[in-house]
C-alpha positions in Angstrom: 6.9 13.3 -9.9 9.1 10.3 -10.6 9.0 9.3 -14.3 8.5 5.7 -13.1 6.7 5.7 -9.8 6.8 1.9 -9.6 10.6 1.8 -9.8 11.0 2.3 -6.0 8.2 -0.1 -5.0 9.0 -3.4 -3.3 5.8 -5.1 -4.6 3.7 -4.4 -7.7 0.3 -6.0 -8.3 -1.3 -6.1 -11.7 -5.1 -5.8 -11.7 -7.4 -5.8 -14.8 -10.2 -3.2 -14.5 -13.6 -4.9 -14.3 -16.7 -3.5 -16.1 -18.6 -3.5 -12.8 -16.0 -1.2 -11.1 -17.3 1.7 -13.2 -19.9 4.0 -11.7 -22.8 6.0 -13.3 -20.3 8.6 -14.5 -18.4 6.0 -16.7 -15.2 5.8 -14.7 -13.8 3.5 -12.0 -15.6 4.4 -8.7 -13.3 6.1 -6.1 -14.0 3.3 -3.6 -12.4 0.7 -5.9 -9.0 2.4 -5.5 -9.1 1.6 -1.8 -9.7 -2.1 -2.6 -6.8 -2.0 -5.0 -4.6 -0.4 -2.3 -5.6 -3.1 0.1 -4.8 -5.9 -2.3 -1.4 -4.5 -3.0 -0.8 -3.7 0.6 -1.4 -7.4 1.6 1.2 -8.4 -1.1 3.6 -6.0 0.6 2.9 -7.4 4.1 3.5 -10.9 2.8 6.7 -9.9 1.0 8.0 -8.4 4.3 7.0 -11.6 6.2 4.5 -9.9 8.5 1.6 -12.1 7.7 2.2 -15.7 8.7 5.6 -14.8 10.4 5.1 -16.6 13.6 3.8 -13.5 15.4 0.0 -13.9 15.3 -0.2 -11.8 18.4 0.8 -8.6 16.5 -1.3 -7.6 13.5 -1.3 -4.7 11.1 -4.3 -2.4 11.4 -5.1 0.4 9.0 -5.3 3.6 11.0 -6.0 6.0 8.1 -5.8 6.1 4.3 -6.2 8.7 1.6 -6.1 9.0 -2.2 -5.3 11.6 -4.8 -6.9 10.9 -8.2 -5.0 12.3 -11.2 -6.9 10.8 -14.1 -10.0 8.8 -14.7 -9.7 5.1 -15.3 -12.2 3.3 -17.5 -12.8 -0.2 -18.7 -11.0 -1.8 -20.5 -7.7 -1.1 -18.8 -5.2 -2.8 -16.6 -3.5 -1.1 -13.6 -0.4 -1.8 -11.7 -0.3 -0.8 -8.0 3.1 -0.5 -6.5 3.7 -0.2 -2.7 6.6 1.1 -0.7 7.3 2.2 2.8 8.0 5.9 3.3 8.0 6.2 7.1 8.9 3.7 9.8 8.3 3.9 13.5 8.4 1.6 16.5 4.8 0.5 16.2 3.7 2.1 12.9 4.6 2.7 9.3 3.3 4.6 6.3 3.0 3.0 2.9 2.6 4.8 -0.4 0.4 3.2 -3.2 1.0 4.2 -6.8 -1.6 3.3 -9.4 -0.3 3.2 -13.0 -2.7 2.7 -15.9 -1.6 0.9 -19.0 -4.1 2.9 -21.1 -2.8 6.2 -19.8 0.8 5.1 -19.6 1.3 7.0 -16.4 0.4 7.2 -12.7 -3.4 7.9 -12.4 -3.7 7.8 -8.6 -1.6 7.9 -5.5 -2.5 7.0 -1.9 -1.0 6.6 1.5 -1.9 4.3 4.4 -0.9 4.6 8.0 -0.6 1.2 9.5 -0.3 0.5 13.2 0.8 -2.7 14.9 -1.7 -3.8 17.5 -2.2 -6.8 19.8 -4.4 -9.4 18.2 -6.4 -9.6 21.5 -7.4 -5.9 21.2 -5.3 -4.7 24.1 -3.6 -1.9 22.3 -0.6 -1.0 20.2 2.6 -3.1 20.2 6.0 -2.7 18.7 6.5 -4.2 15.3 7.4 -7.9 15.4 11.1 -8.7 16.0 13.2 -8.3 12.8 10.4 -6.6 10.8 11.7 -3.0 11.1 15.1 -4.2 9.9 13.6 -6.0 6.9 11.5 -2.9 6.0 14.5 -0.6 6.4 16.7 -2.8 4.2 14.0 -3.1 1.5 13.1 0.6 1.6 16.5 2.1 1.1 17.9 5.5 2.0 14.7 7.5 1.4 12.9 5.8 4.3 12.1 8.3 7.1 12.6 6.8 10.6 10.2 8.0 13.3 11.0 7.8 17.0 7.5 6.6 18.0 
């Protein structure tokens, strides 16, 4: 594991842990991580110029997501969620989400999201908007894996 999992991330969102995010077992409920991932993912989309880029006919849709929990997070704490693109295809991409806890001083969760570009009218998948793949590749660097579909 990278000593600083946030160092390769294009965007980093800081989120204070709320008391109400804890469950009956006294730690942040697993569903909260997926909200955190979503918030950070929207930051990443905006940084890449996908949202509000003049291509409202092509939207990002979450196809699947997962999470690995490495340590329990409890209130009070603040987490940082970093996002980077790991795989890039013609009409899809995979993002990694890294959750670092200030209290733990390390990564406490990791998740991925497969995002597919679809037509806003619901008529199916579309290629990524013009120029987006190039922006993603430039921002992601040499570790990006290119897919042929």
